[in-house]
NUKOL-710342 format. One record per residue: residue in one letter; chain; x, y, z of N, C-alpha, C in turn. Coordinates in steps of 0.05 Angstrom, whole numbers. Layout:
N
<rec A; A; <X; Y; Z>; <X; Y; Z>; <X; Y; Z>>
...
***
This chain:
280
<rec M; A; <19; -16; -1>; <-2; 7; -3>; <21; 23; 4>>
<rec I; A; <34; 24; 13>; <48; 55; 17>; <69; 58; -7>>
<rec D; A; <77; 35; -26>; <86; 44; -50>; <75; 59; -72>>
<rec K; A; <42; 52; -68>; <31; 64; -79>; <21; 96; -72>>
<rec I; A; <20; 94; -52>; <16; 117; -36>; <35; 139; -47>>
<rec L; A; <60; 131; -44>; <85; 142; -52>; <84; 150; -78>>
<rec N; A; <79; 134; -102>; <76; 136; -126>; <51; 161; -126>>
<rec F; A; <34; 162; -108>; <16; 176; -118>; <31; 213; -112>>
<rec I; A; <38; 222; -81>; <43; 236; -74>; <59; 248; -88>>
<rec K; A; <85; 233; -107>; <104; 243; -127>; <97; 257; -143>>
<rec H; A; <75; 246; -166>; <54; 258; -186>; <38; 279; -183>>
<rec A; A; <31; 276; -148>; <15; 295; -140>; <26; 332; -140>>
<rec G; A; <50; 318; -124>; <74; 340; -121>; <77; 353; -139>>
<rec Q; A; <87; 340; -163>; <92; 344; -187>; <69; 370; -204>>
<rec N; A; <40; 359; -204>; <23; 373; -211>; <20; 398; -203>>
<rec L; A; <29; 401; -165>; <21; 429; -158>; <47; 450; -167>>
<rec I; A; <70; 433; -181>; <92; 452; -185>; <83; 461; -209>>
<rec D; A; <70; 444; -230>; <64; 443; -253>; <48; 465; -258>>
<rec I; A; <23; 462; -242>; <2; 483; -244>; <14; 514; -233>>
<rec R; A; <26; 512; -219>; <38; 533; -205>; <51; 555; -220>>
<rec K; A; <58; 542; -244>; <77; 547; -264>; <66; 569; -277>>
<rec E; A; <33; 559; -285>; <10; 564; -302>; <7; 597; -297>>
<rec K; A; <2; 607; -322>; <-12; 639; -310>; <-39; 638; -300>>
<rec G; A; <-54; 662; -297>; <-75; 660; -283>; <-89; 635; -266>>
<rec L; A; <-70; 631; -242>; <-77; 615; -221>; <-102; 626; -211>>
<rec Y; A; <-119; 605; -202>; <-140; 612; -202>; <-148; 610; -166>>
<rec I; A; <-159; 635; -159>; <-150; 633; -126>; <-186; 639; -110>>
<rec D; A; <-196; 619; -94>; <-222; 635; -84>; <-208; 629; -60>>
<rec F; A; <-229; 628; -42>; <-228; 634; -14>; <-249; 624; 2>>
<rec K; A; <-251; 607; 19>; <-269; 590; 34>; <-282; 599; 55>>
<rec E; A; <-264; 626; 71>; <-269; 643; 88>; <-254; 668; 84>>
<rec K; A; <-273; 690; 100>; <-270; 719; 90>; <-235; 716; 113>>
<rec S; A; <-210; 704; 97>; <-188; 704; 110>; <-170; 694; 91>>
<rec P; A; <-137; 709; 93>; <-121; 689; 74>; <-118; 661; 82>>
<rec V; A; <-121; 657; 104>; <-117; 627; 108>; <-147; 605; 97>>
<rec G; A; <-165; 621; 91>; <-183; 603; 78>; <-174; 597; 49>>
<rec M; A; <-155; 607; 37>; <-155; 611; 17>; <-148; 585; -3>>
<rec V; A; <-160; 576; -32>; <-163; 555; -43>; <-161; 561; -74>>
<rec T; A; <-145; 540; -88>; <-131; 542; -111>; <-137; 525; -129>>
<rec E; A; <-142; 522; -148>; <-148; 501; -175>; <-135; 476; -162>>
<rec A; A; <-108; 477; -150>; <-89; 462; -158>; <-101; 439; -120>>
<rec D; A; <-113; 458; -105>; <-129; 435; -80>; <-146; 417; -96>>
<rec I; A; <-171; 433; -108>; <-190; 417; -119>; <-179; 393; -139>>
<rec N; A; <-156; 406; -157>; <-154; 380; -172>; <-136; 357; -159>>
<rec I; A; <-119; 363; -136>; <-108; 345; -127>; <-126; 317; -108>>
<rec S; A; <-150; 334; -100>; <-174; 320; -78>; <-186; 300; -105>>
<rec F; A; <-192; 312; -131>; <-207; 292; -146>; <-187; 275; -153>>
<rec L; A; <-165; 277; -168>; <-139; 257; -167>; <-145; 235; -148>>
<rec F; A; <-145; 241; -125>; <-139; 218; -99>; <-162; 201; -94>>
<rec K; A; <-183; 217; -97>; <-211; 202; -102>; <-209; 176; -120>>
<rec D; A; <-199; 184; -149>; <-199; 163; -164>; <-178; 145; -162>>
<rec F; A; <-152; 156; -151>; <-135; 134; -142>; <-141; 118; -117>>
<rec I; A; <-156; 120; -101>; <-162; 107; -82>; <-188; 88; -85>>
<rec D; A; <-205; 92; -106>; <-218; 82; -121>; <-211; 59; -139>>
<rec N; A; <-192; 69; -156>; <-179; 53; -170>; <-164; 33; -164>>
<rec N; A; <-151; 37; -136>; <-127; 20; -126>; <-139; 5; -96>>
<rec F; A; <-157; 12; -86>; <-164; 2; -51>; <-197; 0; -61>>
<rec S; A; <-213; -12; -79>; <-237; -12; -81>; <-248; -38; -70>>
<rec D; A; <-229; -52; -54>; <-233; -79; -41>; <-237; -75; -11>>
<rec L; A; <-229; -51; -8>; <-224; -49; 29>; <-255; -33; 32>>
<rec N; A; <-256; -35; 54>; <-286; -19; 67>; <-261; 15; 86>>
<rec Y; A; <-268; 28; 66>; <-256; 57; 68>; <-272; 85; 63>>
<rec F; A; <-259; 102; 75>; <-277; 125; 80>; <-246; 151; 70>>
<rec I; A; <-256; 170; 57>; <-240; 196; 46>; <-245; 212; 64>>
<rec V; A; <-230; 221; 82>; <-229; 244; 96>; <-205; 268; 84>>
<rec D; A; <-222; 286; 71>; <-203; 304; 50>; <-217; 333; 55>>
<rec E; A; <-193; 353; 65>; <-209; 383; 66>; <-226; 390; 40>>
<rec E; A; <-213; 383; 23>; <-231; 395; 1>; <-261; 388; -11>>
<rec S; A; <-268; 362; 14>; <-288; 355; 1>; <-314; 344; 27>>
<rec I; A; <-292; 359; 55>; <-308; 340; 80>; <-331; 361; 83>>
<rec S; A; <-335; 385; 62>; <-361; 407; 75>; <-390; 391; 58>>
<rec N; A; <-383; 372; 41>; <-399; 358; 15>; <-416; 337; 38>>
<rec Y; A; <-410; 335; 54>; <-416; 308; 86>; <-438; 330; 101>>
<rec K; A; <-465; 322; 96>; <-479; 342; 118>; <-483; 332; 144>>
<rec N; A; <-495; 298; 147>; <-487; 283; 166>; <-466; 281; 188>>
<rec D; A; <-464; 265; 196>; <-450; 249; 218>; <-425; 244; 209>>
<rec I; A; <-406; 257; 198>; <-377; 252; 193>; <-369; 226; 210>>
<rec F; A; <-368; 234; 237>; <-348; 215; 250>; <-360; 190; 240>>
<rec E; A; <-386; 184; 247>; <-406; 158; 243>; <-389; 138; 219>>
<rec K; A; <-382; 156; 202>; <-369; 141; 176>; <-346; 135; 181>>
<rec I; A; <-326; 146; 187>; <-308; 133; 202>; <-299; 119; 220>>
<rec E; A; <-322; 116; 241>; <-337; 96; 255>; <-331; 74; 240>>
<rec N; A; <-346; 63; 221>; <-363; 51; 208>; <-336; 41; 184>>
<rec A; A; <-317; 48; 173>; <-293; 40; 163>; <-272; 32; 174>>
<rec E; A; <-267; 13; 160>; <-240; 3; 169>; <-210; 14; 155>>
<rec Y; A; <-211; 25; 139>; <-190; 46; 126>; <-207; 78; 131>>
<rec V; A; <-188; 88; 137>; <-203; 112; 133>; <-167; 135; 115>>
<rec F; A; <-176; 137; 99>; <-151; 157; 86>; <-154; 189; 90>>
<rec V; A; <-136; 199; 103>; <-139; 228; 106>; <-120; 242; 80>>
<rec L; A; <-131; 263; 69>; <-115; 272; 51>; <-114; 308; 65>>
<rec D; A; <-94; 319; 64>; <-91; 353; 62>; <-78; 359; 29>>
<rec P; A; <-92; 363; 8>; <-79; 359; -20>; <-57; 385; -20>>
<rec L; A; <-64; 405; -3>; <-51; 430; -14>; <-48; 443; 18>>
<rec D; A; <-27; 434; 35>; <-25; 452; 58>; <-10; 472; 54>>
<rec G; A; <-18; 500; 57>; <8; 520; 59>; <-7; 527; 27>>
<rec T; A; <-28; 535; 31>; <-36; 549; -3>; <-32; 575; -3>>
<rec L; A; <-27; 593; 25>; <-18; 619; 22>; <11; 619; 8>>
<rec Q; A; <25; 604; 20>; <51; 604; 9>; <57; 593; -21>>
<rec Y; A; <40; 573; -32>; <33; 569; -57>; <32; 587; -72>>
<rec A; A; <12; 603; -69>; <-8; 633; -88>; <17; 641; -87>>
<rec Q; A; <36; 645; -70>; <62; 671; -78>; <83; 659; -77>>
<rec D; A; <84; 632; -78>; <107; 616; -91>; <132; 613; -73>>
<rec I; A; <115; 616; -49>; <135; 608; -22>; <140; 577; -28>>
<rec P; A; <165; 569; -19>; <168; 532; -22>; <158; 520; 6>>
<rec L; A; <136; 527; 17>; <137; 513; 44>; <117; 505; 42>>
<rec Y; A; <105; 500; 19>; <77; 486; 20>; <82; 447; 16>>
<rec G; A; <63; 433; 23>; <58; 405; 25>; <40; 389; 19>>
<rec I; A; <37; 367; 19>; <13; 352; 15>; <18; 329; 38>>
<rec S; A; <-3; 317; 48>; <-2; 294; 72>; <-24; 281; 65>>
<rec I; A; <-16; 254; 68>; <-36; 228; 71>; <-31; 209; 84>>
<rec G; A; <-49; 208; 99>; <-46; 190; 122>; <-67; 170; 126>>
<rec V; A; <-57; 141; 132>; <-80; 122; 137>; <-82; 107; 161>>
<rec F; A; <-106; 104; 179>; <-118; 94; 199>; <-135; 71; 195>>
<rec K; A; <-120; 49; 202>; <-135; 23; 203>; <-151; 11; 229>>
<rec N; A; <-176; 22; 232>; <-187; 14; 260>; <-189; 37; 276>>
<rec K; A; <-185; 59; 259>; <-191; 86; 271>; <-152; 87; 280>>
<rec K; A; <-134; 63; 284>; <-102; 74; 289>; <-89; 86; 272>>
<rec P; A; <-63; 100; 279>; <-54; 108; 260>; <-38; 84; 245>>
<rec Y; A; <-32; 73; 218>; <-23; 58; 204>; <0; 69; 191>>
<rec M; A; <-6; 83; 173>; <23; 103; 153>; <18; 116; 142>>
<rec G; A; <28; 126; 133>; <30; 161; 130>; <56; 172; 112>>
<rec A; A; <43; 194; 91>; <67; 210; 83>; <58; 234; 85>>
<rec I; A; <89; 254; 83>; <87; 282; 81>; <103; 291; 70>>
<rec Y; A; <98; 309; 48>; <114; 309; 26>; <127; 346; 10>>
<rec I; A; <142; 355; 13>; <150; 382; 6>; <152; 380; -19>>
<rec P; A; <143; 384; -37>; <154; 384; -70>; <170; 402; -82>>
<rec K; A; <176; 427; -75>; <192; 443; -82>; <219; 433; -75>>
<rec Q; A; <224; 427; -42>; <254; 418; -34>; <253; 385; -40>>
<rec N; A; <229; 370; -56>; <239; 341; -56>; <242; 330; -20>>
<rec D; A; <228; 341; -13>; <234; 329; 24>; <210; 315; 32>>
<rec L; A; <210; 286; 33>; <196; 272; 41>; <198; 248; 69>>
<rec V; A; <176; 242; 74>; <180; 233; 113>; <156; 216; 111>>
<rec Y; A; <159; 180; 115>; <139; 166; 105>; <139; 146; 125>>
<rec S; A; <118; 129; 134>; <123; 107; 152>; <107; 84; 145>>
<rec N; A; <117; 65; 148>; <99; 36; 127>; <83; 28; 148>>
<rec E; A; <70; 1; 141>; <56; -20; 156>; <71; -36; 181>>
<rec N; A; <101; -31; 180>; <111; -45; 197>; <127; -29; 215>>
<rec K; A; <117; -1; 218>; <121; 20; 239>; <145; 29; 233>>
<rec E; A; <156; 20; 217>; <183; 46; 199>; <182; 63; 187>>
<rec A; A; <198; 93; 198>; <194; 112; 194>; <213; 119; 172>>
<rec F; A; <225; 134; 150>; <237; 143; 130>; <238; 176; 122>>
<rec W; A; <258; 179; 122>; <264; 207; 110>; <281; 206; 86>>
<rec V; A; <268; 218; 69>; <281; 216; 36>; <288; 248; 34>>
<rec R; A; <311; 251; 25>; <327; 271; 20>; <325; 275; -16>>
<rec N; A; <316; 296; -29>; <327; 288; -61>; <304; 271; -62>>
<rec A; A; <277; 270; -49>; <263; 241; -58>; <252; 247; -88>>
<rec F; A; <255; 227; -102>; <235; 223; -130>; <268; 233; -153>>
<rec C; A; <286; 236; -137>; <312; 245; -153>; <326; 220; -157>>
<rec S; A; <350; 220; -177>; <370; 201; -185>; <386; 203; -152>>
<rec N; A; <388; 229; -147>; <409; 221; -121>; <393; 226; -89>>
<rec E; A; <366; 210; -89>; <360; 207; -69>; <375; 203; -41>>
<rec H; A; <369; 209; -23>; <382; 197; 9>; <360; 190; 23>>
<rec K; A; <358; 157; 33>; <338; 157; 52>; <350; 152; 72>>
<rec I; A; <338; 157; 96>; <348; 158; 123>; <330; 144; 143>>
<rec K; A; <332; 124; 159>; <319; 114; 170>; <313; 130; 197>>
<rec L; A; <286; 134; 211>; <289; 155; 231>; <286; 138; 254>>
<rec Q; A; <299; 137; 281>; <299; 129; 298>; <273; 137; 328>>
<rec K; A; <278; 117; 337>; <246; 121; 358>; <265; 143; 384>>
<rec N; A; <253; 165; 383>; <257; 181; 401>; <279; 188; 402>>
<rec Y; A; <287; 200; 385>; <312; 205; 369>; <314; 236; 385>>
<rec K; A; <339; 244; 401>; <341; 263; 410>; <347; 289; 392>>
<rec S; A; <334; 309; 386>; <333; 332; 369>; <360; 351; 389>>
<rec T; A; <365; 372; 368>; <388; 393; 387>; <376; 413; 373>>
<rec S; A; <366; 413; 365>; <352; 440; 350>; <347; 459; 372>>
<rec M; A; <339; 480; 366>; <335; 506; 373>; <309; 520; 370>>
<rec L; A; <297; 507; 352>; <266; 515; 347>; <252; 499; 352>>
<rec I; A; <219; 510; 364>; <206; 501; 369>; <177; 514; 355>>
<rec V; A; <160; 496; 342>; <143; 515; 326>; <117; 510; 336>>
<rec D; A; <105; 536; 341>; <78; 548; 351>; <60; 564; 336>>
<rec I; A; <40; 542; 328>; <23; 549; 303>; <0; 567; 319>>
<rec Q; A; <0; 590; 308>; <-18; 610; 317>; <-13; 612; 344>>
<rec Q; A; <6; 600; 362>; <9; 608; 398>; <-23; 607; 406>>
<rec H; A; <-26; 585; 408>; <-56; 582; 417>; <-47; 574; 450>>
<rec F; A; <-23; 578; 454>; <-21; 573; 483>; <-4; 596; 499>>
<rec E; A; <-13; 603; 517>; <-3; 620; 534>; <25; 611; 548>>
<rec L; A; <44; 624; 549>; <75; 601; 556>; <88; 633; 578>>
<rec D; A; <98; 611; 600>; <109; 629; 619>; <138; 635; 608>>
<rec K; A; <144; 664; 599>; <174; 670; 595>; <190; 669; 615>>
<rec S; A; <186; 670; 635>; <210; 668; 661>; <219; 639; 662>>
<rec K; A; <214; 609; 645>; <217; 589; 656>; <232; 582; 630>>
<rec N; A; <262; 586; 632>; <275; 574; 610>; <277; 578; 582>>
<rec T; A; <251; 596; 569>; <255; 591; 548>; <274; 604; 532>>
<rec K; A; <294; 627; 538>; <310; 637; 522>; <329; 626; 500>>
<rec N; A; <330; 590; 522>; <342; 576; 498>; <334; 568; 471>>
<rec Y; A; <305; 574; 468>; <295; 567; 447>; <286; 584; 435>>
<rec L; A; <274; 584; 416>; <263; 597; 383>; <237; 597; 374>>
<rec F; A; <220; 606; 385>; <191; 598; 375>; <176; 608; 349>>
<rec V; A; <175; 584; 334>; <165; 598; 309>; <142; 587; 289>>
<rec D; A; <133; 605; 276>; <105; 596; 260>; <112; 600; 230>>
<rec Y; A; <105; 568; 221>; <114; 576; 187>; <90; 578; 178>>
<rec L; A; <64; 582; 186>; <42; 579; 180>; <30; 558; 164>>
<rec A; A; <46; 535; 165>; <42; 510; 157>; <50; 484; 165>>
<rec S; A; <25; 478; 166>; <27; 445; 186>; <35; 426; 175>>
<rec V; A; <40; 413; 151>; <54; 398; 134>; <85; 410; 134>>
<rec F; A; <93; 430; 128>; <122; 435; 133>; <133; 435; 156>>
<rec S; A; <117; 443; 176>; <132; 441; 213>; <127; 416; 222>>
<rec N; A; <109; 398; 205>; <108; 363; 217>; <136; 354; 205>>
<rec V; A; <147; 355; 178>; <165; 348; 170>; <189; 354; 186>>
<rec L; A; <189; 384; 192>; <219; 388; 211>; <218; 375; 231>>
<rec I; A; <192; 374; 253>; <190; 362; 272>; <204; 330; 271>>
<rec S; A; <188; 316; 247>; <192; 290; 247>; <223; 281; 240>>
<rec T; A; <235; 292; 227>; <268; 292; 220>; <281; 311; 235>>
<rec G; A; <272; 320; 265>; <297; 327; 286>; <307; 357; 284>>
<rec R; A; <294; 373; 257>; <302; 401; 256>; <284; 419; 269>>
<rec A; A; <258; 407; 285>; <249; 428; 305>; <247; 403; 324>>
<rec R; A; <242; 414; 352>; <242; 397; 372>; <213; 389; 372>>
<rec A; A; <204; 403; 381>; <170; 396; 384>; <148; 416; 371>>
<rec G; A; <125; 410; 374>; <109; 438; 365>; <81; 438; 385>>
<rec L; A; <76; 464; 377>; <44; 468; 397>; <27; 475; 368>>
<rec F; A; <-4; 460; 374>; <-16; 461; 349>; <-48; 459; 356>>
<rec K; A; <-60; 472; 343>; <-92; 464; 348>; <-98; 465; 317>>
<rec D; A; <-99; 436; 306>; <-104; 437; 268>; <-129; 411; 269>>
<rec W; A; <-135; 416; 241>; <-161; 402; 239>; <-149; 374; 229>>
<rec L; A; <-160; 352; 225>; <-147; 322; 221>; <-132; 322; 199>>
<rec W; A; <-133; 327; 182>; <-115; 332; 157>; <-89; 341; 156>>
<rec D; A; <-92; 362; 180>; <-61; 377; 178>; <-46; 356; 191>>
<rec V; A; <-53; 336; 203>; <-32; 319; 223>; <-40; 290; 217>>
<rec G; A; <-58; 281; 193>; <-67; 259; 185>; <-46; 237; 171>>
<rec G; A; <-27; 259; 157>; <-5; 242; 148>; <22; 238; 167>>
<rec S; A; <22; 258; 184>; <43; 258; 202>; <35; 244; 228>>
<rec W; A; <17; 235; 236>; <3; 224; 255>; <23; 197; 256>>
<rec P; A; <19; 182; 237>; <27; 151; 238>; <64; 159; 237>>
<rec I; A; <66; 169; 225>; <95; 175; 230>; <101; 177; 254>>
<rec Y; A; <86; 201; 268>; <101; 206; 301>; <94; 177; 311>>
<rec D; A; <71; 165; 308>; <67; 135; 323>; <93; 114; 315>>
<rec A; A; <110; 120; 295>; <132; 109; 284>; <155; 107; 300>>
<rec I; A; <158; 131; 309>; <185; 142; 323>; <181; 141; 348>>
<rec G; A; <154; 140; 363>; <155; 144; 392>; <146; 171; 398>>
<rec Y; A; <140; 189; 377>; <134; 215; 391>; <96; 217; 395>>
<rec K; A; <93; 235; 413>; <59; 237; 423>; <50; 265; 403>>
<rec I; A; <22; 256; 408>; <8; 274; 407>; <-14; 281; 426>>
<rec Y; A; <-2; 299; 446>; <-12; 308; 478>; <-34; 327; 471>>
<rec D; A; <-55; 311; 488>; <-73; 343; 492>; <-79; 349; 522>>
<rec F; A; <-60; 382; 517>; <-60; 385; 542>; <-82; 392; 566>>
<rec K; A; <-103; 401; 554>; <-125; 404; 570>; <-140; 377; 588>>
<rec N; A; <-136; 353; 574>; <-149; 328; 589>; <-127; 315; 599>>
<rec N; A; <-99; 326; 592>; <-69; 309; 598>; <-74; 287; 595>>
<rec K; A; <-80; 283; 564>; <-74; 253; 555>; <-62; 258; 526>>
<rec N; A; <-53; 232; 519>; <-41; 227; 490>; <-54; 220; 476>>
<rec L; A; <-60; 230; 450>; <-84; 214; 432>; <-70; 192; 408>>
<rec T; A; <-90; 171; 414>; <-71; 146; 398>; <-98; 141; 385>>
<rec K; A; <-114; 151; 372>; <-132; 142; 357>; <-153; 152; 343>>
<rec L; A; <-165; 151; 323>; <-186; 177; 323>; <-208; 165; 340>>
<rec N; A; <-218; 190; 353>; <-236; 188; 378>; <-256; 206; 374>>
<rec R; A; <-286; 205; 375>; <-303; 225; 373>; <-298; 249; 384>>
<rec E; A; <-290; 250; 408>; <-298; 256; 432>; <-269; 281; 438>>
<rec D; A; <-251; 274; 416>; <-230; 295; 407>; <-227; 317; 387>>
<rec F; A; <-250; 312; 375>; <-263; 328; 351>; <-279; 344; 346>>
<rec T; A; <-280; 366; 336>; <-308; 380; 328>; <-324; 368; 310>>
<rec P; A; <-349; 365; 304>; <-352; 353; 284>; <-353; 365; 251>>
<rec T; A; <-333; 389; 254>; <-321; 383; 231>; <-295; 372; 232>>
<rec L; A; <-276; 359; 241>; <-257; 350; 246>; <-233; 369; 253>>
<rec K; A; <-238; 385; 273>; <-217; 401; 280>; <-214; 385; 311>>
<rec F; A; <-186; 388; 322>; <-176; 386; 345>; <-188; 402; 364>>
<rec K; A; <-205; 392; 380>; <-218; 412; 405>; <-202; 428; 420>>
<rec N; A; <-185; 415; 426>; <-165; 426; 446>; <-136; 423; 432>>
<rec A; A; <-121; 447; 437>; <-92; 452; 424>; <-74; 425; 438>>
<rec H; A; <-61; 423; 431>; <-43; 401; 423>; <-12; 397; 428>>
<rec I; A; <12; 389; 440>; <33; 390; 440>; <44; 364; 420>>
<rec I; A; <62; 362; 406>; <73; 342; 392>; <98; 342; 392>>
<rec G; A; <110; 310; 397>; <146; 316; 410>; <145; 287; 421>>
<rec P; A; <176; 290; 426>; <179; 269; 451>; <170; 272; 470>>
<rec Q; A; <169; 255; 489>; <165; 257; 512>; <172; 272; 528>>
<rec K; A; <202; 280; 530>; <219; 301; 537>; <206; 321; 539>>
<rec E; A; <204; 328; 514>; <201; 356; 505>; <172; 362; 505>>
<rec I; A; <153; 341; 512>; <121; 346; 517>; <123; 354; 553>>
<rec S; A; <136; 342; 567>; <142; 345; 595>; <154; 376; 599>>
<rec Y; A; <176; 383; 584>; <189; 409; 590>; <164; 436; 574>>
<rec L; A; <148; 423; 557>; <135; 451; 549>; <107; 448; 568>>
<rec K; A; <103; 430; 577>; <81; 427; 596>; <91; 438; 620>>
<rec N; A; <115; 449; 625>; <117; 465; 649>; <127; 490; 644>>
<rec I; A; <118; 500; 623>; <126; 524; 618>; <100; 528; 603>>
<rec I; A; <77; 517; 607>; <51; 529; 594>; <36; 544; 609>>
<rec I; A; <28; 569; 617>; <9; 577; 627>; <-19; 564; 624>>
<rec K; A; <-31; 569; 610>; <-62; 549; 599>; <-60; 553; 563>>
<rec D; A; <-81; 537; 560>; <-90; 539; 528>; <-115; 569; 528>>
<rec K; A; <-105; 578; 513>; <-128; 601; 508>; <-145; 594; 499>>
<rec E; A; <-150; 571; 484>; <-182; 571; 474>; <-188; 579; 449>>
<rec L; A; <-165; 584; 433>; <-178; 598; 408>; <-197; 585; 395>>
<rec A; A; <-210; 599; 376>; <-226; 577; 351>; <-201; 561; 338>>
***
C-alpha cells in the first residue's frame, strides 16, 4: 500500500508545481481570510486522490477524509469514520497561502488509519523534494532529494534526541511563562502544518504546539507513532492514540490545543505552559 501512496504523492507534487507555473492561477476563498484561500490545485489533487483510491483499494471498506470535500458531508462525519476499516486522510495542499505566493513551504499529506489507529502516512514538500513516510511495519524514513536520481533515504530512530533550537508554535494557541527557561529556544510559526511536521519528525525542530484539523496531522500522525513521538492533549492531560469522536469537533478540528514531540519535550513544554488560550 505505501508504495502506491508514495507514487501518488510523487505525481501530485509534480502536479502542484506544474499548475503553479501556469499563468492565471485561480484563487478563491472558503472563508473571509487569507488562511481560507483555495486554488485549483487543491481541488485537482482532491479529485485525483479519490480516483486513485477507487482504482487501487476498491476491495477495502474505506472512507476518505479530504479537506476540500469534507463540507459535502452534511450528516455525522464521525459515524462514517467509525464504520470504515480504513480511513484515508488527505490534505491536498497545505500552505496554500505560501503556494499562491510561490514560497516553497507548501506540502501534501496522506495518512491511513486502520480501525481508527494510525497505520501509515506520508508528508511531502515538493519544491524541496523532502519526503517523510512510515509503512505498515511501523518503520519511518526521511528521504532527501526524494524521487530524484540522488535521493538519500534515512531511517528515523525512535525517540531521536533533537539538538534543534526551534519549537513550532502554530498561531500561538498557548500562553507561555517566558520566565521558565524559554530563552534557549526559538518559537516559530511557519503558517504551514505539513512543513512544520516535516521539520519536527526529522529533528530539525524539537516539538510543536498546534490546534489543527485532522487532515493537517493525518499524514504525520502515523509517522510520529512509528518514531515514538506523542500527540498530547494539554487540557485533558492525555496522549491521543486513535481517532476518537470526543477529541474532535463535528468539522474534524481538534477540540483542544496539543503538543507534538518526544515525551521529554512534552514534559518541558507542559512546565512552561500557563494555559490553553482556547482560540477557535
